[in-house]
C-alpha positions as a Markdown table, in Angstrom:
| # | Residue | x | y | z |
|---|---|---|---|---|
| 1 | Met | -43.1 | 19.6 | 12.4 |
| 2 | Arg | -44.6 | 18.4 | 9.2 |
| 3 | Thr | -47.9 | 19.9 | 8.1 |
| 4 | Asp | -50.3 | 18.9 | 5.4 |
| 5 | Asp | -48.6 | 21.4 | 3.1 |
| 6 | Asp | -45.2 | 19.7 | 3.6 |
| 7 | Ile | -46.4 | 16.2 | 2.7 |
| 8 | Thr | -45.8 | 14.8 | -0.8 |
| 9 | Pro | -49.0 | 13.5 | -2.4 |
| 10 | Cys | -49.6 | 9.8 | -2.4 |
| 11 | Pro | -48.8 | 8.1 | -5.7 |
| 12 | Ile | -51.8 | 6.5 | -7.3 |
| 13 | Ser | -51.1 | 3.3 | -9.1 |
| 14 | Gly | -53.4 | 2.2 | -11.9 |
| 15 | Ser | -53.9 | -1.3 | -13.0 |
| 16 | Ala | -53.4 | -2.2 | -16.6 |
| 17 | Arg | -56.0 | -5.0 | -16.2 |
| 18 | Ser | -59.3 | -5.1 | -14.4 |
| 19 | Arg | -61.4 | -8.0 | -13.2 |
| 20 | Pro | -65.1 | -8.2 | -14.1 |
| 21 | Gly | -67.4 | -7.3 | -11.2 |
| 22 | Ile | -64.6 | -5.8 | -9.1 |
| 23 | Thr | -64.3 | -2.0 | -8.6 |
| 24 | Ala | -61.0 | -0.7 | -7.3 |
| 25 | Val | -61.1 | 1.9 | -4.5 |
| 26 | Thr | -58.4 | 4.5 | -5.1 |
| 27 | Ala | -56.7 | 6.1 | -2.2 |
| 28 | Met | -56.9 | 9.8 | -2.0 |
| 29 | Thr | -53.9 | 11.6 | -3.5 |
| 30 | Thr | -53.0 | 13.8 | -0.5 |
| 31 | Pro | -52.8 | 12.8 | 3.2 |
| 32 | Gln | -55.7 | 14.2 | 5.3 |
| 33 | Leu | -53.7 | 13.8 | 8.5 |
| 34 | Ala | -50.3 | 15.2 | 9.3 |
| 35 | Ala | -47.9 | 13.1 | 11.4 |
| 36 | Pro | -48.1 | 14.1 | 15.1 |
| 37 | Val | -45.2 | 16.1 | 16.4 |
| 38 | Ala | -43.9 | 13.3 | 18.7 |
| 39 | Leu | -43.9 | 10.7 | 15.9 |
| 40 | Asn | -42.3 | 13.1 | 13.4 |
| 41 | Ala | -39.6 | 13.9 | 15.9 |
| 42 | Ala | -38.9 | 10.2 | 16.7 |
| 43 | Tyr | -38.4 | 9.4 | 13.0 |
| 44 | Ala | -37.1 | 12.8 | 11.7 |
| 45 | His | -33.9 | 11.1 | 10.4 |
| 46 | Arg | -36.0 | 9.0 | 7.9 |
| 47 | Val | -37.5 | 9.9 | 4.6 |
| 48 | Trp | -41.3 | 9.9 | 4.8 |
| 49 | Thr | -43.2 | 8.7 | 1.7 |
| 50 | Pro | -47.0 | 8.5 | 1.9 |
| 51 | Val | -48.2 | 5.1 | 0.6 |
| 52 | Ser | -51.9 | 5.1 | 1.6 |
| 53 | Cys | -54.0 | 8.2 | 2.1 |
| 54 | Tyr | -57.6 | 8.2 | 3.3 |
| 55 | Pro | -59.6 | 10.8 | 5.3 |
| 56 | Ala | -59.3 | 9.0 | 8.6 |
| 57 | Gln | -55.9 | 7.3 | 8.2 |
| 58 | Thr | -52.6 | 7.8 | 6.4 |
| 59 | Thr | -49.7 | 5.4 | 6.1 |
| 60 | Trp | -46.1 | 6.4 | 5.4 |
| 61 | Arg | -43.1 | 4.4 | 4.4 |
| 62 | Leu | -40.1 | 5.5 | 6.5 |
| 63 | Asp | -36.8 | 4.9 | 4.8 |
| 64 | His | -33.2 | 5.4 | 6.1 |
| 65 | Ala | -30.1 | 4.2 | 4.3 |
| 66 | Gly | -28.7 | 1.2 | 5.9 |
| 67 | Arg | -31.6 | 0.6 | 8.2 |
| 68 | Pro | -34.8 | -1.5 | 7.8 |
| 69 | Thr | -37.8 | 0.1 | 6.3 |
| 70 | Leu | -40.6 | 1.0 | 8.7 |
| 71 | Tyr | -44.2 | 2.0 | 8.2 |
| 72 | Ala | -46.1 | 4.6 | 10.2 |
| 73 | Lys | -49.8 | 4.5 | 10.3 |
| 74 | Val | -51.6 | 7.6 | 11.7 |
| 75 | Gly | -55.4 | 7.6 | 12.4 |
| 76 | Arg | -57.9 | 9.6 | 14.3 |
| 77 | Thr | -58.2 | 8.6 | 18.0 |
| 78 | Gly | -61.5 | 6.9 | 18.7 |
| 79 | Ala | -62.0 | 5.3 | 15.3 |
| 80 | Tyr | -63.0 | 1.7 | 15.7 |
| 81 | Pro | -61.1 | -0.6 | 16.2 |
| 82 | Gly | -58.2 | 1.8 | 16.6 |
| 83 | Leu | -54.5 | 1.4 | 16.1 |
| 84 | Ala | -53.8 | 0.3 | 19.7 |
| 85 | Ala | -56.1 | -2.6 | 19.1 |
| 86 | Glu | -54.4 | -3.3 | 15.8 |
| 87 | Ala | -51.1 | -3.3 | 17.5 |
| 88 | Ala | -52.4 | -5.8 | 20.2 |
| 89 | Arg | -53.8 | -8.1 | 17.5 |
| 90 | Thr | -50.6 | -7.9 | 15.5 |
| 91 | Arg | -48.4 | -8.8 | 18.5 |
| 92 | Trp | -50.7 | -11.7 | 19.3 |
| 93 | Ala | -50.6 | -13.0 | 15.7 |
| 94 | Arg | -46.8 | -12.7 | 15.2 |
| 95 | Pro | -45.9 | -16.1 | 16.6 |
| 96 | Tyr | -48.4 | -17.8 | 14.3 |
| 97 | Leu | -48.6 | -15.7 | 11.1 |
| 98 | Pro | -46.2 | -13.6 | 9.0 |
| 99 | Val | -47.3 | -10.1 | 10.2 |
| 100 | Pro | -45.1 | -7.0 | 10.7 |
| 101 | Gly | -43.4 | -6.4 | 14.0 |
| 102 | Val | -44.8 | -3.6 | 16.2 |
| 103 | Val | -42.1 | -1.0 | 16.8 |
| 104 | Ala | -44.1 | 1.7 | 18.5 |
| 105 | Thr | -47.6 | 3.0 | 19.3 |
| 106 | Gly | -48.7 | 6.2 | 20.7 |
| 107 | Thr | -51.2 | 9.1 | 20.8 |
| 108 | Asp | -51.2 | 12.8 | 21.1 |
| 109 | Gly | -54.9 | 13.1 | 21.9 |
| 110 | Pro | -56.7 | 13.6 | 18.6 |
| 111 | Leu | -54.4 | 11.2 | 16.7 |
| 112 | Glu | -52.9 | 7.8 | 17.3 |
| 113 | Trp | -50.1 | 6.0 | 15.5 |
| 114 | Leu | -48.6 | 2.6 | 14.9 |
| 115 | Val | -45.1 | 2.0 | 13.6 |
| 116 | Thr | -44.3 | -1.4 | 12.2 |
| 117 | Thr | -41.6 | -3.3 | 10.4 |
| 118 | Arg | -41.7 | -4.2 | 6.8 |
| 119 | Leu | -42.7 | -7.6 | 5.5 |
| 120 | Pro | -40.9 | -9.1 | 2.5 |
| 121 | Gly | -42.9 | -9.2 | -0.8 |
| 122 | Leu | -45.4 | -6.9 | -2.5 |
| 123 | Pro | -48.5 | -5.2 | -1.1 |
| 124 | Ala | -51.7 | -7.0 | -2.0 |
| 125 | Thr | -52.8 | -3.8 | -3.7 |
| 126 | Glu | -49.8 | -4.0 | -6.1 |
| 127 | Pro | -51.2 | -3.5 | -9.7 |
| 128 | Thr | -48.8 | -6.0 | -11.2 |
| 129 | Leu | -50.4 | -8.8 | -9.2 |
| 130 | Gly | -53.5 | -8.3 | -11.4 |
């Protein structure tokens, strides 16, 4: 089982440029949530890299040589609108929009998770997009 002490800090990307009137919100550097035991066990063969770290939610990129990259989002159960609702909206939108595929959802009580496929391209938060 992974604990908060076992998790690599999230990288913080800084932008070389800034836009007037726009303040960037920087993700925290260390995940506040550890991956639930069941989720960790299901994807133990993958390399977990935190990519977005906030107090109520953490997202990891899950890499495995020769297999598609996945993303695991972990959040506190009961947060609105919740990851189960996000999964439902994502499944609904998939025939109409380029959204990631839902691979798995679950909960262990205090935490819930959503595992998705990767979309091609760069994240909208990519600093090089300026």
